[in-house]
C-alpha positions as CSV (number, residue, x, y, z in Angstrom):
1,M,-7.0,17.8,-17.1
2,I,-10.8,17.4,-16.8
3,K,-12.8,14.2,-17.2
4,K,-16.6,14.2,-17.8
5,F,-19.1,11.5,-17.1
6,K,-22.9,11.1,-17.5
7,A,-24.8,9.2,-14.8
8,D,-27.0,6.3,-15.8
9,K,-28.7,5.6,-12.5
10,N,-29.5,7.1,-9.1
11,E,-26.4,6.9,-6.9
12,R,-24.1,8.7,-4.5
13,A,-21.5,10.9,-6.4
14,D,-18.5,9.4,-4.5
15,K,-19.6,5.8,-5.3
16,F,-20.2,6.7,-8.9
17,L,-16.7,8.3,-9.3
18,S,-15.1,5.6,-7.4
19,E,-16.3,3.0,-9.9
20,K,-15.6,5.1,-12.9
21,L,-12.0,6.0,-11.9
22,N,-11.2,2.6,-10.2
23,V,-10.0,4.3,-7.0
24,S,-11.2,4.3,-3.3
25,R,-13.9,6.6,-2.0
26,N,-11.3,8.2,0.2
27,Q,-9.5,9.4,-2.9
28,I,-12.7,10.7,-4.3
29,E,-13.3,12.6,-1.0
30,Q,-9.9,14.3,-1.4
31,L,-10.9,15.5,-4.9
32,I,-14.2,16.8,-3.5
33,K,-12.5,18.4,-0.6
34,N,-10.3,20.4,-3.0
35,F,-13.4,21.6,-4.9
36,L,-12.5,19.6,-8.0
37,V,-15.8,17.8,-8.6
38,K,-18.9,19.4,-10.2
39,V,-22.4,18.0,-10.8
40,N,-24.3,19.7,-13.6
41,G,-21.8,22.6,-13.4
42,K,-22.0,23.2,-9.7
43,T,-19.2,22.3,-7.3
44,I,-20.2,19.7,-4.7
45,K,-18.9,19.7,-1.1
46,K,-19.9,16.2,0.0
47,G,-19.5,12.8,-1.5
48,G,-23.0,11.8,-0.5
49,V,-24.6,14.1,-3.0
50,K,-27.2,12.2,-5.0
51,I,-26.9,12.1,-8.8
52,N,-29.6,11.1,-11.2
53,P,-29.7,9.6,-14.7
54,G,-28.5,12.1,-17.2
55,D,-26.6,14.3,-14.7
56,E,-23.2,15.4,-15.9
57,I,-20.3,14.9,-13.5
58,E,-17.0,16.7,-14.0
59,V,-13.7,16.0,-12.3
60,E,-10.6,18.2,-12.6
61,F,-7.1,16.8,-12.0
62,L,-4.5,19.4,-11.0
63,E,-0.9,19.4,-12.1
64,A,1.4,18.3,-9.3
65,A,3.8,20.9,-8.0
66,R,7.3,20.2,-9.1
67,S,9.6,21.5,-6.4
68,K,7.5,22.2,-3.3
69,E,9.1,21.1,0.0
70,D,7.1,21.2,3.2
71,Y,10.0,19.9,5.2
72,E,13.7,19.6,4.7
73,V,14.5,16.3,2.9
74,D,17.8,15.0,4.3
75,F,17.5,11.4,2.9
76,D,17.6,9.6,-0.3
77,I,15.5,6.6,-1.6
78,P,16.8,3.9,-3.9
79,V,14.9,3.8,-7.2
80,L,14.5,0.2,-8.5
81,F,12.6,0.9,-11.8
82,E,11.6,3.9,-13.7
83,D,10.1,4.9,-17.0
84,D,7.7,7.6,-18.3
85,D,4.7,6.0,-16.6
86,L,5.8,5.0,-13.1
87,L,8.7,4.3,-10.7
88,V,9.2,1.7,-8.1
89,V,11.3,2.7,-5.0
90,N,12.7,0.7,-2.2
91,K,11.4,2.6,0.8
92,P,13.8,2.6,3.8
93,P,12.4,2.0,7.3
94,G,11.5,5.0,9.3
95,I,10.2,7.1,6.4
96,V,6.4,8.0,6.3
97,V,4.9,7.6,2.8
98,H,2.8,10.7,2.6
99,P,2.0,13.9,4.7
100,A,-0.8,13.9,7.3
101,P,-1.7,16.3,10.1
102,S,0.2,14.1,12.7
103,V,3.4,13.8,10.6
104,K,6.0,16.4,11.5
105,E,8.9,15.2,9.3
106,A,9.8,14.9,5.6
107,T,7.9,12.1,3.8
108,L,8.4,10.0,0.7
109,V,6.1,12.4,-1.1
110,D,8.3,15.3,0.0
111,W,11.3,13.5,-1.4
112,L,9.5,12.9,-4.7
113,K,8.7,16.6,-5.0
114,S,12.3,17.6,-4.1
115,K,13.5,15.5,-7.1
116,N,11.1,17.4,-9.4
117,Y,9.0,14.3,-10.3
118,R,5.9,15.0,-12.2
119,L,3.3,12.8,-10.6
120,S,-0.4,11.8,-10.8
121,T,-2.9,14.0,-8.8
122,L,-5.6,11.4,-8.6
123,A,-5.1,10.8,-4.9
124,G,-5.1,14.5,-3.9
125,E,-2.4,17.0,-3.2
126,E,-0.9,15.2,-0.1
127,R,-0.6,11.9,-1.9
128,F,0.8,12.8,-5.3
129,G,1.5,9.6,-7.2
130,I,0.8,7.2,-4.3
131,V,-1.1,4.1,-5.5
132,H,-0.6,2.1,-2.3
133,R,1.3,2.6,1.0
134,I,3.3,0.8,3.6
135,D,3.8,1.7,7.2
136,K,6.6,3.9,8.5
137,E,8.6,1.2,10.0
138,T,8.1,-1.3,7.1
139,S,10.6,-1.2,4.3
140,G,10.5,-2.3,0.7
141,A,8.9,-2.0,-2.7
142,L,6.4,0.8,-3.5
143,V,5.1,1.7,-6.9
144,I,4.3,5.4,-7.7
145,A,2.3,6.7,-10.7
146,K,3.6,9.5,-12.8
147,N,0.3,10.3,-14.5
148,N,-3.4,9.9,-13.8
149,K,-3.9,7.3,-16.5
150,T,-1.2,5.0,-15.0
151,H,-2.7,5.7,-11.5
152,E,-6.1,4.5,-12.6
153,F,-4.6,1.4,-14.3
154,L,-2.6,0.4,-11.2
155,S,-5.4,1.1,-8.8
156,A,-7.6,-1.2,-10.8
157,Q,-5.1,-4.0,-10.3
158,L,-5.2,-3.5,-6.6
159,K,-8.9,-4.2,-6.7
160,D,-8.8,-7.2,-9.0
161,K,-5.6,-8.7,-7.4
162,T,-3.5,-8.6,-10.5
163,M,-1.1,-6.5,-8.4
164,G,0.4,-8.3,-5.4
165,R,3.2,-8.3,-2.8
166,Y,5.4,-10.9,-1.1
167,Y,6.7,-9.8,2.3
168,L,9.7,-11.0,4.4
169,M,9.7,-10.9,8.2
170,L,11.5,-12.1,11.3
171,L,9.2,-13.7,13.9
172,N,9.5,-14.1,17.7
173,E,9.1,-17.9,17.1
174,P,9.4,-20.1,14.0
175,L,6.3,-21.3,12.2
176,K,6.0,-25.1,12.2
177,Q,4.4,-25.2,8.8
178,A,2.8,-23.0,6.1
179,V,-0.6,-21.6,7.1
180,C,-3.3,-19.6,5.6
181,V,-5.1,-17.1,7.9
182,D,-8.5,-16.1,6.6
183,K,-10.0,-13.8,9.2
184,P,-11.8,-10.5,8.9
185,I,-10.2,-7.4,10.3
186,A,-11.5,-4.1,11.8
187,R,-10.5,-1.4,14.2
188,N,-9.8,-2.8,17.6
189,P,-12.8,-1.7,19.8
190,K,-10.5,-1.6,22.9
191,N,-7.5,0.2,21.4
192,R,-8.0,2.7,18.5
193,L,-4.3,2.5,17.6
194,K,-4.7,-1.2,16.7
195,M,-6.6,-3.4,14.3
196,A,-8.0,-6.8,15.3
197,Y,-9.7,-9.9,14.2
198,V,-13.4,-9.0,14.3
199,K,-16.1,-11.4,13.0
200,N,-18.0,-8.7,11.1
201,G,-14.9,-6.9,9.9
202,R,-13.5,-6.6,6.3
203,E,-12.4,-9.7,4.6
204,A,-8.6,-10.4,5.0
205,K,-6.5,-13.4,3.9
206,T,-2.7,-14.0,4.3
207,L,-0.6,-17.0,3.4
208,F,2.5,-17.5,5.6
209,V,5.4,-19.8,4.5
210,P,8.4,-20.5,6.8
211,L,11.7,-20.1,5.1
212,Y,14.4,-20.8,7.6
213,E,14.0,-20.8,11.5
214,N,12.1,-17.5,12.3
215,F,12.7,-16.1,8.8
216,T,9.2,-16.1,7.2
217,A,7.5,-14.9,4.0
218,A,3.9,-13.9,3.5
219,K,1.6,-13.2,0.5
220,L,-1.3,-10.8,0.9
221,Y,-4.6,-11.7,-0.8
222,T,-6.1,-8.5,0.6
223,G,-4.6,-5.2,1.7
224,R,-6.0,-4.3,5.1
225,T,-4.2,-2.0,7.6
226,H,-1.8,-4.0,9.8
227,Q,-3.0,-7.2,8.1
228,I,0.1,-9.3,8.5
229,R,0.6,-8.2,12.1
230,V,-3.0,-8.9,13.1
231,H,-3.1,-12.3,11.4
232,L,0.1,-13.3,13.1
233,S,-1.4,-12.4,16.5
234,T,-4.2,-14.9,15.8
235,I,-1.7,-17.7,15.5
236,G,0.4,-16.8,18.5
237,R,3.3,-15.0,16.7
238,Y,4.5,-11.5,16.2
239,I,7.2,-9.7,14.2
240,L,10.4,-8.8,16.0
241,G,10.4,-5.1,16.9
242,D,6.5,-4.9,16.9
243,V,5.7,-3.4,20.3
244,L,2.1,-2.7,19.3
245,Y,1.1,-6.3,18.7
246,G,4.1,-8.1,20.4
247,A,6.2,-7.8,23.5
248,K,6.8,-4.3,24.8
249,K,10.5,-4.8,25.3
250,Q,12.5,-5.9,22.2
251,T,16.0,-5.7,20.9
252,A,15.0,-4.8,17.3
253,K,14.6,-1.1,16.8
254,R,11.8,-1.3,14.2
255,V,9.2,-3.7,12.9
256,M,11.2,-6.3,11.0
257,L,8.9,-6.4,8.0
258,H,10.0,-5.9,4.4
259,A,8.0,-5.7,1.1
260,Y,10.4,-7.9,-0.9
261,E,8.7,-8.6,-4.2
262,L,6.1,-6.5,-6.0
263,Y,4.4,-7.7,-9.2
264,F,1.9,-6.0,-11.5
265,I,1.0,-5.4,-15.1
266,H,2.7,-2.4,-16.7
267,P,0.4,0.0,-18.8
268,S,2.2,-1.5,-21.8
269,G,0.7,-4.9,-21.0
270,K,3.9,-6.4,-19.8
271,K,4.0,-8.4,-16.5
272,V,6.6,-6.8,-14.2
273,S,8.1,-8.3,-11.0
274,I,10.4,-6.1,-8.9
275,I,12.6,-7.3,-6.0
276,A,13.6,-4.8,-3.3
277,P,16.9,-5.8,-1.6
278,M,16.7,-5.9,2.2
279,F,18.3,-3.1,4.2
280,D,21.3,-3.7,6.5
281,D,19.3,-3.6,9.7
282,F,17.2,-6.5,8.4
283,I,20.1,-8.5,7.0
284,N,21.9,-8.2,10.3
285,K,19.0,-9.9,12.1
286,L,18.8,-12.9,9.8
287,P,19.4,-16.4,11.3
288,K,22.9,-17.7,10.9
289,G,23.1,-19.9,7.9
290,I,21.0,-17.6,5.7
291,K,22.8,-15.7,3.0
292,N,21.2,-12.7,1.3
293,E,22.3,-13.7,-2.2
294,K,20.5,-17.1,-1.9
295,I,17.1,-15.8,-1.1
296,G,16.2,-15.0,-4.7
297,D,12.7,-15.5,-6.1
298,I,10.3,-15.7,-3.1
299,S,7.2,-16.2,-5.2
300,G,8.5,-19.6,-6.3
301,R,8.5,-20.8,-2.7
302,F,4.8,-20.4,-2.5
303,N,3.9,-22.7,-5.4
304,A,3.3,-25.7,-3.2
305,Y,1.1,-23.9,-0.7
306,Y,-1.4,-21.9,-2.7
307,G,-4.1,-24.5,-2.2
308,L,-4.1,-23.7,1.5
309,C,-5.9,-20.4,0.7
310,G,-8.3,-22.0,-1.7
311,K,-6.6,-20.5,-4.8
């Protein structure tokens, strides 16, 4: 599939396409890297190429491969919802979402290919269908686009906040009360593996609500890397199993963080809310007195606290 646009002002090519397609510049760079973007009939190699009013910009979207496996896939992933436009999966802990040079094992994308899913190509070959991601150790709900139109539609919701997530976590110490953390985040200047609260960083806002003892929920208002973990560190807490931001020695074998509820607007216009059941390793760490079947609708627990974050 090929899409064509006509420029109406002087601008960088990557910025222009990012706005037209409602995706990040990184995703546009992937398209450019794969020689899929032309300006006035000539393939461009850099996103910084300047375009002028009247220039014709052409973007080609490749068909995703249907059965390609870069690594042996020896796991399965629960599907929570599926139709012709998208699917929502419950990603188990320990599985990386998409391939990268440092990843030497099968990923969620490899699993999708092994199941012969036809997926969107908007994010480039290595990220077929991936609209958003969660960390390897984090479990929970993840939405995947089956075609480019749906991918564009969902990506726009990430930007305008009509798509959102509620997370569950187990902390080293209980929160005394609900709290909104509104502190910008950037790469930690002292440790490149970590993010940190940095005054001139990117805007980041998280609302934390205690549920029972150290069992806590969070709503993301932005989607920065390690956002929940960084914001917890600013209030003297960390997630069990988090050796990067917490104690180096812990009994939990992974970061006890789960994307429990995902909501968005389906391309049909219908509002959708999907709950991803917790995995056994998380359930086994819950405080005594909590029963899985009584957790239910987490979003309702936040109704009394939205004012803390100004919305």
